[in-house]
C-alpha positions as CSV (number, residue, x, y, z in Angstrom):
1,M,16.9,44.2,-14.4
2,A,15.7,41.7,-11.8
3,F,14.8,42.7,-8.3
4,F,13.3,41.1,-5.2
5,T,11.1,42.0,-2.3
6,I,10.6,40.2,1.0
7,E,7.1,40.1,2.6
8,K,6.6,39.2,6.2
9,R,3.6,36.8,6.7
10,N,2.0,35.4,9.8
11,K,0.5,32.0,9.8
12,V,-2.6,31.1,11.7
13,N,-0.6,29.4,14.4
14,G,1.4,32.6,15.0
15,E,4.6,31.4,13.2
16,T,6.3,34.1,11.0
17,R,7.2,33.3,7.5
18,Y,9.0,35.4,4.8
19,R,8.0,35.3,1.2
20,C,10.6,36.4,-1.3
21,K,9.3,37.6,-4.7
22,V,11.7,37.9,-7.6
23,R,10.6,39.9,-10.6
24,L,12.1,40.9,-13.9
25,K,10.9,44.1,-15.6
26,V,11.6,45.1,-19.2
27,S,10.3,48.5,-20.4
28,G,8.1,48.8,-17.3
29,T,6.4,45.5,-17.9
30,I,6.9,42.5,-15.6
31,I,7.9,39.6,-17.8
32,H,8.8,37.1,-15.1
33,T,7.7,36.5,-11.5
34,E,8.6,33.7,-9.0
35,S,8.3,33.4,-5.3
36,Q,9.3,31.1,-2.4
37,T,8.5,31.1,1.3
38,F,11.2,30.7,4.0
39,S,11.2,30.4,7.8
40,K,14.0,33.0,8.2
41,K,14.4,36.4,6.6
42,E,18.1,35.8,6.0
43,L,17.3,32.7,3.9
44,A,14.8,34.7,1.8
45,N,17.3,37.4,1.3
46,H,20.0,35.0,0.2
47,W,17.6,33.2,-2.2
48,G,16.5,36.5,-3.7
49,K,20.0,37.7,-4.3
50,L,21.0,34.4,-6.0
51,R,17.9,34.3,-8.2
52,C,18.4,38.0,-9.3
53,E,22.1,37.2,-10.1
54,A,21.0,34.2,-12.2
55,I,18.5,36.2,-14.1
56,D,20.8,39.1,-14.7
57,N,23.7,36.8,-15.9
58,G,21.4,34.9,-18.2
59,T,22.0,31.6,-16.6
60,L,18.3,31.2,-15.8
61,N,16.2,29.6,-18.6
62,F,12.7,30.9,-18.8
63,A,10.0,28.6,-20.0
64,K,8.3,29.8,-23.2
65,T,4.5,30.3,-23.1
66,V,2.4,28.4,-25.5
67,S,-1.1,29.4,-26.4
68,L,-4.1,27.1,-26.0
69,G,-4.7,27.2,-29.7
70,T,-1.2,25.9,-30.4
71,L,-1.7,23.1,-28.0
72,L,-5.1,22.1,-29.4
73,N,-3.6,22.1,-33.0
74,L,-0.7,19.9,-31.8
75,Y,-3.3,17.5,-30.3
76,F,-5.4,17.6,-33.4
77,E,-2.4,16.9,-35.7
78,N,-1.1,14.0,-33.7
79,A,-3.0,11.0,-35.3
80,E,-2.2,8.6,-32.4
81,L,-3.8,10.9,-29.9
82,W,-6.7,12.1,-32.0
83,N,-7.7,8.6,-33.2
84,N,-8.0,7.4,-29.6
85,T,-10.1,10.3,-28.5
86,G,-13.8,9.8,-27.9
87,R,-16.6,11.6,-29.8
88,T,-17.5,14.1,-27.1
89,K,-13.9,15.1,-26.5
90,R,-13.4,15.6,-30.2
91,Y,-16.4,17.8,-30.4
92,V,-15.3,19.9,-27.5
93,I,-11.7,20.3,-28.9
94,K,-13.1,21.3,-32.3
95,M,-15.4,23.8,-30.6
96,L,-12.5,25.3,-28.6
97,M,-10.3,25.4,-31.7
98,G,-13.0,27.5,-33.4
99,C,-13.0,30.0,-30.5
100,V,-9.3,30.4,-30.2
């Protein structure tokens, strides 16, 4: 279930801002976090409620995470990209692929 917290922050010039953090926990592990800063607490509260509703209803689409190894393999397999890559960059990419 999604939840949100509002944190009061003071800028250097003395202006007060409110940061709303929305988080989604599954089995005690936070799987999604997002935040936005507002000038008024009411705006932060409203945004937090809307985002939590969107997450709980399933209307919010989460971006999938992709590993660095997967991205390097895609780059390596794409002949158009790989053939236009310089010697040093090829060496570094192959070295990184060996580590991942």
